[in-house]
PQR file of N, CA, C, O and H, with PARSE charges and radii, in Angstrom:
ATOM      1  N   UNK A   1       4.908 -11.017  -1.142 -0.4000 1.5000
ATOM      2  CA  UNK A   1       6.269 -10.551  -0.908 -0.0000 2.0000
ATOM      3  C   UNK A   1       6.224  -9.170  -0.247  0.5500 1.7000
ATOM      4  O   UNK A   1       5.461  -8.299  -0.665 -0.5500 1.4000
ATOM      5  N   UNK A   2       7.020  -8.985   0.754 -0.4000 1.5000
ATOM      6  CA  UNK A   2       7.055  -7.724   1.497 -0.0000 2.0000
ATOM      7  C   UNK A   2       7.786  -6.645   0.700  0.5500 1.7000
ATOM      8  O   UNK A   2       8.651  -6.930  -0.128 -0.5500 1.4000
ATOM      9  H   UNK A   2       7.640  -9.692   1.094  0.4000 1.0000
ATOM     10  N   UNK A   3       7.413  -5.414   0.977 -0.4000 1.5000
ATOM     11  CA  UNK A   3       8.066  -4.270   0.359 -0.0000 2.0000
ATOM     12  C   UNK A   3       9.500  -4.161   0.868  0.5500 1.7000
ATOM     13  O   UNK A   3       9.823  -4.658   1.947 -0.5500 1.4000
ATOM     14  H   UNK A   3       6.711  -5.183   1.650  0.4000 1.0000
ATOM     15  N   UNK A   4      10.349  -3.512   0.091 -0.4000 1.5000
ATOM     16  CA  UNK A   4      11.728  -3.310   0.514 -0.0000 2.0000
ATOM     17  C   UNK A   4      11.863  -2.143   1.483  0.5500 1.7000
ATOM     18  O   UNK A   4      12.912  -1.955   2.100 -0.5500 1.4000
ATOM     19  H   UNK A   4      10.087  -3.108  -0.786  0.4000 1.0000
ATOM     20  N   UNK A   5      10.779  -1.350   1.613 -0.4000 1.5000
ATOM     21  CA  UNK A   5      10.821  -0.189   2.500 -0.0000 2.0000
ATOM     22  C   UNK A   5       9.691  -0.249   3.524  0.5500 1.7000
ATOM     23  O   UNK A   5       8.690  -0.936   3.324 -0.5500 1.4000
ATOM     24  H   UNK A   5       9.927  -1.503   1.111  0.4000 1.0000
ATOM     25  N   UNK A   6       9.867   0.480   4.616 -0.4000 1.5000
ATOM     26  CA  UNK A   6       8.797   0.646   5.592 -0.0000 2.0000
ATOM     27  C   UNK A   6       8.985   1.993   6.269  0.5500 1.7000
ATOM     28  O   UNK A   6      10.086   2.544   6.279 -0.5500 1.4000
ATOM     29  H   UNK A   6      10.680   1.038   4.779  0.4000 1.0000
ATOM     30  N   UNK A   7       7.913   2.516   6.830 -0.4000 1.5000
ATOM     31  CA  UNK A   7       7.959   3.804   7.513 -0.0000 2.0000
ATOM     32  C   UNK A   7       8.486   3.631   8.930  0.5500 1.7000
ATOM     33  O   UNK A   7       8.162   2.663   9.617 -0.5500 1.4000
ATOM     34  H   UNK A   7       7.018   2.068   6.821  0.4000 1.0000
ATOM     35  N   UNK A   8       9.297   4.578   9.349 -0.4000 1.5000
ATOM     36  CA  UNK A   8       9.803   4.598  10.715 -0.0000 2.0000
ATOM     37  C   UNK A   8       9.556   5.988  11.287  0.5500 1.7000
ATOM     38  O   UNK A   8       9.749   6.994  10.604 -0.5500 1.4000
ATOM     39  H   UNK A   8       9.560   5.365   8.791  0.4000 1.0000
ATOM     40  N   UNK A   9       9.125   6.037  12.551 -0.4000 1.5000
ATOM     41  CA  UNK A   9       8.775   7.299  13.198 -0.0000 2.0000
ATOM     42  C   UNK A   9       9.817   7.653  14.250  0.5500 1.7000
ATOM     43  O   UNK A   9      10.190   6.821  15.077 -0.5500 1.4000
ATOM     44  H   UNK A   9       8.967   5.220  13.106  0.4000 1.0000
ATOM     45  N   UNK A  10      10.281   8.898  14.208 -0.4000 1.5000
ATOM     46  CA  UNK A  10      11.135   9.419  15.276 -0.0000 2.0000
ATOM     47  C   UNK A  10      10.182   9.980  16.321  0.5500 1.7000
ATOM     48  O   UNK A  10       9.710  11.109  16.190 -0.5500 1.4000
ATOM     49  H   UNK A  10       9.978   9.574  13.536  0.4000 1.0000
ATOM     50  N   UNK A  11       9.898   9.199  17.358 -0.4000 1.5000
ATOM     51  CA  UNK A  11       8.891   9.610  18.335 -0.0000 2.0000
ATOM     52  C   UNK A  11       9.320  10.791  19.193  0.5500 1.7000
ATOM     53  O   UNK A  11       8.499  11.356  19.915 -0.5500 1.4000
ATOM     54  H   UNK A  11      10.281   8.281  17.465  0.4000 1.0000
ATOM     55  N   UNK A  12      10.583  11.172  19.128 -0.4000 1.5000
ATOM     56  CA  UNK A  12      11.018  12.346  19.902 -0.0000 2.0000
ATOM     57  C   UNK A  12      10.566  13.658  19.261  0.5500 1.7000
ATOM     58  O   UNK A  12      10.512  14.691  19.928 -0.5500 1.4000
ATOM     59  H   UNK A  12      11.250  10.713  18.541  0.4000 1.0000
ATOM     60  N   UNK A  13      10.241  13.615  17.959 -0.4000 1.5000
ATOM     61  CA  UNK A  13       9.774  14.841  17.305 -0.0000 2.0000
ATOM     62  C   UNK A  13       8.344  14.728  16.766  0.5500 1.7000
ATOM     63  O   UNK A  13       7.796  15.706  16.257 -0.5500 1.4000
ATOM     64  H   UNK A  13      10.285  12.775  17.417  0.4000 1.0000
ATOM     65  N   UNK A  14       7.739  13.545  16.876 -0.4000 1.5000
ATOM     66  CA  UNK A  14       6.359  13.344  16.428 -0.0000 2.0000
ATOM     67  C   UNK A  14       5.417  14.185  17.285  0.5500 1.7000
ATOM     68  O   UNK A  14       5.545  14.221  18.509 -0.5500 1.4000
ATOM     69  H   UNK A  14       8.184  12.751  17.290  0.4000 1.0000
ATOM     70  N   UNK A  15       4.467  14.864  16.629 -0.4000 1.5000
ATOM     71  CA  UNK A  15       3.509  15.714  17.349 -0.0000 2.0000
ATOM     72  C   UNK A  15       2.148  15.035  17.509  0.5500 1.7000
ATOM     73  O   UNK A  15       1.203  15.665  17.983 -0.5500 1.4000
ATOM     74  H   UNK A  15       4.363  14.834  15.635  0.4000 1.0000
ATOM     75  N   UNK A  16       2.033  13.776  17.125 -0.4000 1.5000
ATOM     76  CA  UNK A  16       0.815  12.977  17.290 -0.0000 2.0000
ATOM     77  C   UNK A  16      -0.419  13.639  16.693  0.5500 1.7000
ATOM     78  O   UNK A  16      -1.502  13.584  17.275 -0.5500 1.4000
ATOM     79  H   UNK A  16       2.800  13.264  16.740  0.4000 1.0000
ATOM     80  N   UNK A  17      -0.253  14.264  15.532 -0.4000 1.5000
ATOM     81  CA  UNK A  17      -1.366  14.983  14.904 -0.0000 2.0000
ATOM     82  C   UNK A  17      -2.358  14.055  14.210  0.5500 1.7000
ATOM     83  O   UNK A  17      -3.517  14.425  14.021 -0.5500 1.4000
ATOM     84  H   UNK A  17       0.628  14.308  15.060  0.4000 1.0000
ATOM     85  N   UNK A  18      -1.918  12.852  13.825 -0.4000 1.5000
ATOM     86  CA  UNK A  18      -2.790  11.887  13.176 -0.0000 2.0000
ATOM     87  C   UNK A  18      -2.834  11.980  11.662  0.5500 1.7000
ATOM     88  O   UNK A  18      -3.542  11.201  11.024 -0.5500 1.4000
ATOM     89  H   UNK A  18      -0.977  12.552  13.979  0.4000 1.0000
ATOM     90  N   UNK A  19      -2.098  12.912  11.069 -0.4000 1.5000
ATOM     91  CA  UNK A  19      -2.099  13.054   9.607 -0.0000 2.0000
ATOM     92  C   UNK A  19      -1.612  11.773   8.926  0.5500 1.7000
ATOM     93  O   UNK A  19      -2.168  11.363   7.907 -0.5500 1.4000
ATOM     94  H   UNK A  19      -1.523  13.545  11.587  0.4000 1.0000
ATOM     95  N   UNK A  20      -0.603  11.158   9.470 -0.4000 1.5000
ATOM     96  CA  UNK A  20      -0.052   9.928   8.898 -0.0000 2.0000
ATOM     97  C   UNK A  20      -1.058   8.785   8.993  0.5500 1.7000
ATOM     98  O   UNK A  20      -1.197   7.985   8.067 -0.5500 1.4000
ATOM     99  H   UNK A  20      -0.151  11.491  10.298  0.4000 1.0000
ATOM    100  N   UNK A  21      -1.742   8.721  10.106 -0.4000 1.5000
ATOM    101  CA  UNK A  21      -2.748   7.679  10.316 -0.0000 2.0000
ATOM    102  C   UNK A  21      -3.858   7.789   9.265  0.5500 1.7000
ATOM    103  O   UNK A  21      -4.314   6.780   8.728 -0.5500 1.4000
ATOM    104  H   UNK A  21      -1.629   9.370  10.858  0.4000 1.0000
ATOM    105  N   UNK A  22      -4.281   9.003   8.983 -0.4000 1.5000
ATOM    106  CA  UNK A  22      -5.319   9.237   7.975 -0.0000 2.0000
ATOM    107  C   UNK A  22      -4.815   8.951   6.565  0.5500 1.7000
ATOM    108  O   UNK A  22      -5.581   8.500   5.714 -0.5500 1.4000
ATOM    109  H   UNK A  22      -3.910   9.823   9.419  0.4000 1.0000
ATOM    110  N   UNK A  23      -3.538   9.208   6.312 -0.4000 1.5000
ATOM    111  CA  UNK A  23      -2.973   9.031   4.972 -0.0000 2.0000
ATOM    112  C   UNK A  23      -2.669   7.582   4.619  0.5500 1.7000
ATOM    113  O   UNK A  23      -2.602   7.234   3.440 -0.5500 1.4000
ATOM    114  H   UNK A  23      -2.916   9.575   7.004  0.4000 1.0000
ATOM    115  N   UNK A  24      -2.486   6.743   5.612 -0.4000 1.5000
ATOM    116  CA  UNK A  24      -2.095   5.347   5.348 -0.0000 2.0000
ATOM    117  C   UNK A  24      -3.266   4.558   4.765  0.5500 1.7000
ATOM    118  O   UNK A  24      -4.308   4.428   5.406 -0.5500 1.4000
ATOM    119  H   UNK A  24      -2.540   7.025   6.570  0.4000 1.0000
ATOM    120  N   UNK A  25      -3.096   4.029   3.545 -0.4000 1.5000
ATOM    121  CA  UNK A  25      -4.180   3.290   2.904 -0.0000 2.0000
ATOM    122  C   UNK A  25      -4.449   1.912   3.515  0.5500 1.7000
ATOM    123  O   UNK A  25      -5.502   1.325   3.269 -0.5500 1.4000
ATOM    124  H   UNK A  25      -2.250   4.135   3.023  0.4000 1.0000
ATOM    125  N   UNK A  26      -3.516   1.396   4.303 -0.4000 1.5000
ATOM    126  CA  UNK A  26      -3.661   0.064   4.866 -0.0000 2.0000
ATOM    127  C   UNK A  26      -3.815   0.036   6.384  0.5500 1.7000
ATOM    128  O   UNK A  26      -3.869  -1.040   6.979 -0.5500 1.4000
ATOM    129  H   UNK A  26      -2.660   1.873   4.503  0.4000 1.0000
ATOM    130  N   UNK A  27      -3.884   1.200   7.013 -0.4000 1.5000
ATOM    131  CA  UNK A  27      -4.042   1.241   8.463 -0.0000 2.0000
ATOM    132  C   UNK A  27      -2.821   0.720   9.208  0.5500 1.7000
ATOM    133  O   UNK A  27      -2.941   0.156  10.296 -0.5500 1.4000
ATOM    134  H   UNK A  27      -3.840   2.074   6.530  0.4000 1.0000
ATOM    135  N   UNK A  28      -1.652   0.910   8.619 -0.4000 1.5000
ATOM    136  CA  UNK A  28      -0.419   0.390   9.221 -0.0000 2.0000
ATOM    137  C   UNK A  28       0.179   1.325  10.259  0.5500 1.7000
ATOM    138  O   UNK A  28       1.154   0.971  10.922 -0.5500 1.4000
ATOM    139  H   UNK A  28      -1.554   1.368   7.736  0.4000 1.0000
ATOM    140  N   UNK A  29      -0.392   2.512  10.407 -0.4000 1.5000
ATOM    141  CA  UNK A  29       0.185   3.481  11.341 -0.0000 2.0000
ATOM    142  C   UNK A  29      -0.928   4.044  12.218  0.5500 1.7000
ATOM    143  O   UNK A  29      -1.990   4.425  11.728 -0.5500 1.4000
ATOM    144  H   UNK A  29      -1.184   2.799   9.868  0.4000 1.0000
ATOM    145  N   UNK A  30      -0.668   4.089  13.519 -0.4000 1.5000
ATOM    146  CA  UNK A  30      -1.643   4.566  14.499 -0.0000 2.0000
ATOM    147  C   UNK A  30      -0.952   5.493  15.490  0.5500 1.7000
ATOM    148  O   UNK A  30       0.224   5.319  15.808 -0.5500 1.4000
ATOM    149  H   UNK A  30       0.195   3.779  13.917  0.4000 1.0000
ATOM    150  N   UNK A  31      -1.700   6.477  15.970 -0.4000 1.5000
ATOM    151  CA  UNK A  31      -1.167   7.341  17.021 -0.0000 2.0000
ATOM    152  C   UNK A  31      -1.305   6.574  18.326  0.5500 1.7000
ATOM    153  O   UNK A  31      -2.403   6.157  18.697 -0.5500 1.4000
ATOM    154  H   UNK A  31      -2.655   6.618  15.712  0.4000 1.0000
ATOM    155  N   UNK A  32      -0.202   6.391  19.011 -0.4000 1.5000
ATOM    156  CA  UNK A  32      -0.125   5.587  20.231 -0.0000 2.0000
ATOM    157  C   UNK A  32      -0.334   6.447  21.476  0.5500 1.7000
ATOM    158  O   UNK A  32       0.491   7.304  21.791 -0.5500 1.4000
ATOM    159  H   UNK A  32       0.689   6.729  18.710  0.4000 1.0000
ATOM    160  N   UNK A  33      -1.416   6.218  22.163 -0.4000 1.5000
ATOM    161  CA  UNK A  33      -1.738   6.902  23.423 -0.0000 2.0000
ATOM    162  C   UNK A  33      -1.659   8.423  23.325  0.5500 1.7000
ATOM    163  O   UNK A  33      -1.344   9.093  24.309 -0.5500 1.4000
ATOM    164  H   UNK A  33      -2.086   5.521  21.907  0.4000 1.0000
ATOM    165  N   UNK A  34      -1.943   8.969  22.144 -0.4000 1.5000
ATOM    166  CA  UNK A  34      -1.929  10.418  21.959 -0.0000 2.0000
ATOM    167  C   UNK A  34      -0.553  11.046  22.059  0.5500 1.7000
ATOM    168  O   UNK A  34      -0.431  12.265  22.177 -0.5500 1.4000
ATOM    169  H   UNK A  34      -2.199   8.425  21.345  0.4000 1.0000
ATOM    170  N   UNK A  35       0.495  10.215  22.011 -0.4000 1.5000
ATOM    171  CA  UNK A  35       1.854  10.728  22.190 -0.0000 2.0000
ATOM    172  C   UNK A  35       2.711  10.711  20.928  0.5500 1.7000
ATOM    173  O   UNK A  35       3.442  11.666  20.663 -0.5500 1.4000
ATOM    174  H   UNK A  35       0.396   9.225  21.915  0.4000 1.0000
ATOM    175  N   UNK A  36       2.629   9.636  20.149 -0.4000 1.5000
ATOM    176  CA  UNK A  36       3.441   9.513  18.939 -0.0000 2.0000
ATOM    177  C   UNK A  36       2.830   8.451  18.035  0.5500 1.7000
ATOM    178  O   UNK A  36       2.042   7.616  18.480 -0.5500 1.4000
ATOM    179  H   UNK A  36       2.035   8.860  20.364  0.4000 1.0000
ATOM    180  N   UNK A  37       3.201   8.497  16.770 -0.4000 1.5000
ATOM    181  CA  UNK A  37       2.725   7.506  15.810 -0.0000 2.0000
ATOM    182  C   UNK A  37       3.577   6.245  15.900  0.5500 1.7000
ATOM    183  O   UNK A  37       4.774   6.297  16.185 -0.5500 1.4000
ATOM    184  H   UNK A  37       3.841   9.175  16.408  0.4000 1.0000
ATOM    185  N   UNK A  38       2.939   5.132  15.654 -0.4000 1.5000
ATOM    186  CA  UNK A  38       3.616   3.838  15.699 -0.0000 2.0000
ATOM    187  C   UNK A  38       3.240   3.060  14.440  0.5500 1.7000
ATOM    188  O   UNK A  38       2.070   3.011  14.061 -0.5500 1.4000
ATOM    189  H   UNK A  38       1.967   5.089  15.422  0.4000 1.0000
ATOM    190  N   UNK A  39       4.231   2.456  13.797 -0.4000 1.5000
ATOM    191  CA  UNK A  39       4.031   1.737  12.539 -0.0000 2.0000
ATOM    192  C   UNK A  39       4.040   0.231  12.770  0.5500 1.7000
ATOM    193  O   UNK A  39       4.905  -0.291  13.474 -0.5500 1.4000
ATOM    194  H   UNK A  39       5.182   2.496  14.105  0.4000 1.0000
ATOM    195  N   UNK A  40       3.072  -0.466  12.173 -0.4000 1.5000
ATOM    196  CA  UNK A  40       3.089  -1.929  12.136 -0.0000 2.0000
ATOM    197  C   UNK A  40       3.883  -2.316  10.899  0.5500 1.7000
ATOM    198  O   UNK A  40       3.373  -2.257   9.780 -0.5500 1.4000
ATOM    199  H   UNK A  40       2.369  -0.043  11.602  0.4000 1.0000
ATOM    200  N   UNK A  41       5.123  -2.708  11.102 -0.4000 1.5000
ATOM    201  CA  UNK A  41       5.997  -3.021   9.971 -0.0000 2.0000
ATOM    202  C   UNK A  41       5.447  -4.134   9.096  0.5500 1.7000
ATOM    203  O   UNK A  41       5.686  -4.140   7.888 -0.5500 1.4000
ATOM    204  H   UNK A  41       5.538  -2.756  12.011  0.4000 1.0000
ATOM    205  N   UNK A  42       4.718  -5.074   9.677 -0.4000 1.5000
ATOM    206  CA  UNK A  42       4.174  -6.173   8.886 -0.0000 2.0000
ATOM    207  C   UNK A  42       3.033  -5.722   7.968  0.5500 1.7000
ATOM    208  O   UNK A  42       2.744  -6.397   6.980 -0.5500 1.4000
ATOM    209  H   UNK A  42       4.524  -5.069  10.658  0.4000 1.0000
ATOM    210  N   UNK A  43       2.385  -4.604   8.271 -0.4000 1.5000
ATOM    211  CA  UNK A  43       1.307  -4.070   7.430 -0.0000 2.0000
ATOM    212  C   UNK A  43       1.806  -3.014   6.447  0.5500 1.7000
ATOM    213  O   UNK A  43       1.198  -2.817   5.395 -0.5500 1.4000
ATOM    214  H   UNK A  43       2.619  -4.056   9.074  0.4000 1.0000
ATOM    215  N   UNK A  44       2.894  -2.339   6.773 -0.4000 1.5000
ATOM    216  CA  UNK A  44       3.398  -1.231   5.971 -0.0000 2.0000
ATOM    217  C   UNK A  44       3.944  -1.740   4.637  0.5500 1.7000
ATOM    218  O   UNK A  44       4.737  -2.680   4.592 -0.5500 1.4000
ATOM    219  H   UNK A  44       3.387  -2.499   7.628  0.4000 1.0000
ATOM    220  N   UNK A  45       3.495  -1.090   3.536 -0.4000 1.5000
ATOM    221  CA  UNK A  45       3.966  -1.476   2.201 -0.0000 2.0000
ATOM    222  C   UNK A  45       4.985  -0.486   1.643  0.5500 1.7000
ATOM    223  O   UNK A  45       5.427  -0.632   0.503 -0.5500 1.4000
ATOM    224  H   UNK A  45       2.851  -0.326   3.572  0.4000 1.0000
ATOM    225  N   UNK A  46       5.360   0.512   2.430 -0.4000 1.5000
ATOM    226  CA  UNK A  46       6.402   1.440   2.016 -0.0000 2.0000
ATOM    227  C   UNK A  46       5.988   2.445   0.965  0.5500 1.7000
ATOM    228  O   UNK A  46       6.826   2.898   0.185 -0.5500 1.4000
ATOM    229  H   UNK A  46       5.001   0.630   3.356  0.4000 1.0000
ATOM    230  N   UNK A  47       4.705   2.809   0.923 -0.4000 1.5000
ATOM    231  CA  UNK A  47       4.223   3.727  -0.118 -0.0000 2.0000
ATOM    232  C   UNK A  47       4.713   5.166   0.091  0.5500 1.7000
ATOM    233  O   UNK A  47       4.809   5.928  -0.871 -0.5500 1.4000
ATOM    234  H   UNK A  47       4.024   2.441   1.557  0.4000 1.0000
ATOM    235  N   UNK A  48       5.021   5.541   1.324 -0.4000 1.5000
ATOM    236  CA  UNK A  48       5.551   6.871   1.610 -0.0000 2.0000
ATOM    237  C   UNK A  48       4.520   7.966   1.798  0.5500 1.7000
ATOM    238  O   UNK A  48       4.887   9.125   1.990 -0.5500 1.4000
ATOM    239  H   UNK A  48       4.943   4.922   2.106  0.4000 1.0000
ATOM    240  N   UNK A  49       3.236   7.629   1.747 -0.4000 1.5000
ATOM    241  CA  UNK A  49       2.195   8.647   1.918 -0.0000 2.0000
ATOM    242  C   UNK A  49       2.263   9.308   3.282  0.5500 1.7000
ATOM    243  O   UNK A  49       2.050  10.516   3.391 -0.5500 1.4000
ATOM    244  H   UNK A  49       2.938   6.688   1.591  0.4000 1.0000
ATOM    245  N   UNK A  50       2.551   8.554   4.308 -0.4000 1.5000
ATOM    246  CA  UNK A  50       2.643   9.105   5.663 -0.0000 2.0000
ATOM    247  C   UNK A  50       3.811  10.087   5.773  0.5500 1.7000
ATOM    248  O   UNK A  50       3.696  11.134   6.411 -0.5500 1.4000
ATOM    249  H   UNK A  50       2.725   7.574   4.219  0.4000 1.0000
ATOM    250  N   UNK A  51       4.917   9.743   5.153 -0.4000 1.5000
ATOM    251  CA  UNK A  51       6.098  10.605   5.172 -0.0000 2.0000
ATOM    252  C   UNK A  51       5.802  11.955   4.522  0.5500 1.7000
ATOM    253  O   UNK A  51       6.261  12.992   5.000 -0.5500 1.4000
ATOM    254  H   UNK A  51       5.011   8.893   4.635  0.4000 1.0000
ATOM    255  N   UNK A  52       5.040  11.938   3.439 -0.4000 1.5000
ATOM    256  CA  UNK A  52       4.727  13.164   2.705 -0.0000 2.0000
ATOM    257  C   UNK A  52       3.813  14.107   3.478  0.5500 1.7000
ATOM    258  O   UNK A  52       3.927  15.324   3.334 -0.5500 1.4000
ATOM    259  H   UNK A  52       4.668  11.096   3.051  0.4000 1.0000
ATOM    260  N   UNK A  53       2.912  13.571   4.295 -0.4000 1.5000
ATOM    261  CA  UNK A  53       1.945  14.431   4.994 -0.0000 2.0000
ATOM    262  C   UNK A  53       2.390  14.842   6.396  0.5500 1.7000
ATOM    263  O   UNK A  53       1.732  15.674   7.021 -0.5500 1.4000
ATOM    264  H   UNK A  53       2.821  12.582   4.412  0.4000 1.0000
ATOM    265  N   UNK A  54       3.468  14.292   6.896 -0.4000 1.5000
ATOM    266  CA  UNK A  54       3.904  14.579   8.269 -0.0000 2.0000
ATOM    267  C   UNK A  54       4.402  16.016   8.412  0.5500 1.7000
ATOM    268  O   UNK A  54       5.407  16.381   7.802 -0.5500 1.4000
ATOM    269  H   UNK A  54       4.003  13.617   6.388  0.4000 1.0000
ATOM    270  N   UNK A  55       3.711  16.840   9.214 -0.4000 1.5000
ATOM    271  CA  UNK A  55       4.125  18.237   9.369 -0.0000 2.0000
ATOM    272  C   UNK A  55       5.402  18.408  10.194  0.5500 1.7000
ATOM    273  O   UNK A  55       6.068  19.439  10.098 -0.5500 1.4000
ATOM    274  H   UNK A  55       2.894  16.543   9.709  0.4000 1.0000
ATOM    275  N   UNK A  56       5.742  17.412  10.996 -0.4000 1.5000
ATOM    276  CA  UNK A  56       6.929  17.487  11.843 -0.0000 2.0000
ATOM    277  C   UNK A  56       8.147  16.806  11.211  0.5500 1.7000
ATOM    278  O   UNK A  56       9.234  16.811  11.790 -0.5500 1.4000
ATOM    279  H   UNK A  56       5.201  16.574  11.074  0.4000 1.0000
ATOM    280  N   UNK A  57       7.963  16.225  10.030 -0.4000 1.5000
ATOM    281  CA  UNK A  57       9.041  15.468   9.368 -0.0000 2.0000
ATOM    282  C   UNK A  57       9.627  14.392  10.275  0.5500 1.7000
ATOM    283  O   UNK A  57      10.837  14.169  10.300 -0.5500 1.4000
ATOM    284  H   UNK A  57       7.081  16.221   9.560  0.4000 1.0000
ATOM    285  N   UNK A  58       8.744  13.732  11.017 -0.4000 1.5000
ATOM    286  CA  UNK A  58       9.207  12.702  11.947 -0.0000 2.0000
ATOM    287  C   UNK A  58       9.184  11.300  11.346  0.5500 1.7000
ATOM    288  O   UNK A  58       9.572  10.336  12.006 -0.5500 1.4000
ATOM    289  H   UNK A  58       7.761  13.913  10.997  0.4000 1.0000
ATOM    290  N   UNK A  59       8.732  11.182  10.100 -0.4000 1.5000
ATOM    291  CA  UNK A  59       8.655   9.871   9.457 -0.0000 2.0000
ATOM    292  C   UNK A  59       9.655   9.799   8.310  0.5500 1.7000
ATOM    293  O   UNK A  59       9.731  10.692   7.466 -0.5500 1.4000
ATOM    294  H   UNK A  59       8.417  11.965   9.564  0.4000 1.0000
ATOM    295  N   UNK A  60      10.418   8.713   8.304 -0.4000 1.5000
ATOM    296  CA  UNK A  60      11.348   8.450   7.203 -0.0000 2.0000
ATOM    297  C   UNK A  60      11.119   7.029   6.718  0.5500 1.7000
ATOM    298  O   UNK A  60      10.651   6.171   7.466 -0.5500 1.4000
ATOM    299  H   UNK A  60      10.356   7.987   8.989  0.4000 1.0000
ATOM    300  N   UNK A  61      11.450   6.794   5.472 -0.4000 1.5000
ATOM    301  CA  UNK A  61      11.346   5.441   4.932 -0.0000 2.0000
ATOM    302  C   UNK A  61      12.682   4.741   5.121  0.5500 1.7000
ATOM    303  O   UNK A  61      13.739   5.294   4.819 -0.5500 1.4000
ATOM    304  H   UNK A  61      11.830   7.491   4.864  0.4000 1.0000
ATOM    305  N   UNK A  62      12.616   3.532   5.620 -0.4000 1.5000
ATOM    306  CA  UNK A  62      13.822   2.736   5.856 -0.0000 2.0000
ATOM    307  C   UNK A  62      13.768   1.467   5.022  0.5500 1.7000
ATOM    308  O   UNK A  62      12.699   1.014   4.615 -0.5500 1.4000
ATOM    309  H   UNK A  62      11.757   3.083   5.866  0.4000 1.0000
ATOM    310  N   UNK A  63      14.929   0.911   4.779 -0.4000 1.5000
ATOM    311  CA  UNK A  63      15.010  -0.356   4.056 -0.0000 2.0000
ATOM    312  C   UNK A  63      14.851  -1.525   5.002  0.5500 1.7000
ATOM    313  O   UNK A  63      15.279  -1.467   6.154 -0.5500 1.4000
ATOM    314  H   UNK A  63      15.798   1.279   5.110  0.4000 1.0000
ATOM    315  N   UNK A  64      14.235  -2.585   4.514 -0.4000 1.5000
ATOM    316  CA  UNK A  64      14.077  -3.803   5.315 -0.0000 2.0000
ATOM    317  C   UNK A  64      15.326  -4.650   5.163  0.5500 1.7000
ATOM    318  O   UNK A  64      15.980  -4.628   4.121 -0.5500 1.4000
ATOM    319  H   UNK A  64      13.887  -2.632   3.577  0.4000 1.0000
ATOM    320  N   UNK A  65      15.646  -5.383   6.190 -0.4000 1.5000
ATOM    321  CA  UNK A  65      16.789  -6.298   6.173 -0.0000 2.0000
ATOM    322  C   UNK A  65      16.391  -7.612   5.500  0.5500 1.7000
ATOM    323  O   UNK A  65      15.250  -8.057   5.629 -0.5500 1.4000
ATOM    324  H   UNK A  65      15.114  -5.401   7.037  0.4000 1.0000
ATOM    325  N   UNK A  66      17.308  -8.217   4.800 -0.4000 1.5000
ATOM    326  CA  UNK A  66      17.150  -9.571   4.265 -0.0000 2.0000
ATOM    327  C   UNK A  66      15.967  -9.752   3.315  0.5500 1.7000
ATOM    328  O   UNK A  66      15.252 -10.750   3.407 -0.5500 1.4000
ATOM    329  H   UNK A  66      18.234  -7.856   4.695  0.4000 1.0000
ATOM    330  N   UNK A  67      15.757  -8.821   2.422 -0.4000 1.5000
ATOM    331  CA  UNK A  67      14.704  -9.005   1.410 -0.0000 2.0000
ATOM    332  C   UNK A  67      15.352  -9.189   0.067  0.5500 1.7000
ATOM    333  O   UNK A  67      14.657  -9.360  -0.935 -0.5500 1.4000
ATOM    334  H   UNK A  67      16.338  -8.011   2.346  0.4000 1.0000
TER
END
């Protein structure tokens, strides 16, 4: 069963530092082309670790639809 939450990145303020990528226990988040972080929603379990370590506050947890 999928989590009710997932991480979402505001790529306009993401600094592509990689902190979120290192914090994710499941490898659900990767820095895309050195520009911004990108989340694989199907892998994300909504633990919030990436949100806590983001220095730019560009990651928020969102609710999934239809769960």
